[in-house]
Structure formats: C-alpha cells, structure tokens
C-alpha positions, 0 to 999 in steps of 0.5 A: 677882092673875091666875093663872099659866099655863105653856105648854110648846111642843113642837118642832112649834111651830117646825118641822113635819113635812116642813119643813127648818126655815128661820127663815122657816118657824119664825117662821110656825109660831110665829104659831099658838101665839103669837097664842093666847098673846097673847090669853091674856095678858089673863087670865093671867100667863104663862110659856112654855117650849119644846123645842129638839130640831131646833135642837140637831140642826142645831147638832150637824150643823154640828159634824160637818160642820166639823172646823176649828171646835172642838166645843162641849159640849152644855150650850153648844148648849142655851144657844145655842138658848135665846137663838135660840128665845127671840128668835123667840118674843119677836119673834113675841109682840111683833108679835102683841100690837101687832096685838092691842092697838096700842101694847102695854105688856106686858114680855117677857123670856127667861131663860137657865135652869140646871136642877139634876140629881143627879150620881148620877141612874141615867140617867147610868149608861145614856144612852138619849136619841138626839140630833143627826143620823144619823152615818156608820157608819165607825169609831164608836169613834173618836168622842169620845162614846157612840153608839147604833144606832137605826131611823134609824142610828147617833146620839149618845146622852146621859143624860136625868136628872130635874130637881131644881130650876130654879136661876133660879126666884126670879128668874122668880117676881119677873119674873112678879110685876112683870108680865113674860111670861117665856120660860124652861127652853128645851130642858129647861134647861141641865143642871148639877150642884153643883160646890163652891159653884157649878155645872158643866154636864153632857153630858145632855138634860133632858125639856122637859115634866118641867122645865116641870112643875118650874118650874110647881110652883116658881113657883106656877102655876095651870095647866100646858098642854103643847102638842104635835102631837096633840090629846091623850093616846090609847089605842091611838095610831096603831092600830085602836081609837085613842081620844083621852081628854078626861078622864083621872083621875090613878089611871088615868093612873098605871096607863097609864104602868105598863102602857106605854100611852103611849110613853116617848119622846113622850106618856109624859113629858107625862102624867108631867109633868102628874101631877107638877104636880098632885101638887105642888099645881097646879090643872089640867094639860092636854095639847093640840094647838098649834092648840087652846091657847085651847080647852084652857084653856077646857076645850073641847079636849085631855086634862085630867088630873084629880086 
C-alpha cells in the first residue's frame, strides 16, 4: 500500500497578501499547490486539509453589513467554507489530474468534518482568537458576542480549544483505503462537544494545523506536510540574524516553543502540530512554503522536525 501523505494548506494557498480574494484569484492561486499534489498522488494516498480564515472573515463581514439577514452561528459558517473551499480544491485538482494524466481515474471527495473538543477546555474561559472584520467602535457592548481590541481595531474574539478527535476519522480511513483523495477538516473542522448521545456545535475556532496533526495520527499517515507562506521555521524571524532551519530536532523545537521563539499566532502551532504528530507515531513532519511542497517531500526544502 502506498504511504499516506496529509497536506495542510495555509490560507495563502487561496488568497495571497494584497489580494481581495475573488474566486478567480483563489482558483489561480490553488493551481500552485494542487499541481504538485496531483503529481504526488502517483506515489502517495492523499488527504488535504486547509485553512478558511479569509473566507470566514468575508462571511462575517456580510453578516455585519446586512442586518435584515438572520445571523448564522460560527459552526455553520465553518461548514459553509468547508463546502466552498472543498469544491474549489476538487475542481482544481480534477483539472490538474486531467492535464497530467488525460482521462484520469482518481476519485476525489470532500468530507464535512466535525472535530470534538472538550467543553471544559481552558480555552473557553478566556477567548483569545480574533476573527472576522474590524468592527465599528460605537457601542461594542451591544454586540451579541465578545470583542477584543487588536492592533487593527475592535474584532470579534472566540475560544480556540484543542482538538480531541476527528469524528469522521473512520469514514476518512475507509475512503483512503478505497483510493479516494480526501479533503477534510477544513478550517480546523466544525467544533462540537458531546451533547447526550449526539453533538452540539460551539462558538469556537480550532487551529487548522493541530486538527490536521490529529487527523494524520488517527488515520495512520506516514507524512504530515504543513504548507504556508514562508520557507519554514526560523530563528529571529523578520529580524536581524534571521535563520531558517532545515532540520529541527524535537528537543530543540520544544525548547523554542517554551521560550516563545516561534510566534504563537503563526509558526508556533505548526511546530507544535509537527511534534504532536511525531509523538503519536508519525514518521515525518515538514513545514514548507506553498511553492515547495514536492521538494519538501523529497527532503530538499522546508523545515523537517526530527524525532
């Protein structure tokens, strides 16, 4: 059986800095990572996860701008973006496979994904994740949700609990065994808690990379690849003496996390996700740029977290 590769695409896979985020822009941007993923499908069984920050932000902005339309809870907006982005990845991948192989026989499916979180997670006590657009500062107390003042202005803030398990892991594992390329856990997944024998959505955002690591663990992936907008993890990022790391031993990575070397809002969760995956039995974990996915798989680019 071919090994399983999970590729976690960052938000810049669809919307680059300075872009407005039109559908044409997003589809054109997707061709860069997806063309590489299409070629890798010859060697690996594939799972694709993705971010959704800009897309959810746009939906929240639409809600703010149109008071006549009933507000939708955050878990519904995440579900909407899973379908929206899943469609764009599917269609782009289908086109790339057709260009690459002619009348290809590969099967592609997007799975609407719930991710279980603990209702007692400490993250619920103090929401820290800003989402959505900058809000008008007039009367923030009247809003039906908590807000926080950021460098950009007043924004909505939600909890970011840790993923406990991917609810559809068995279905995803079966689809992979049947030969499907699976798109799942979009935007970190739809956050749910146990409610009796069922589940209940909660107002939260799950980190996409931590959810991807959990899914990779639960389906037995060989390689976790986190693709972002920089070439890898760096010491002194954006400052004099900046140094990108090609190999990062796990002990040093944990030490860097403790010392705050990697930003908790960007590279930190990626390194943490890589460590989590390796600790659970994964073979390789790499952080790389969107442009270097194939090279990173071959060990020629990115930052590889070493056991």
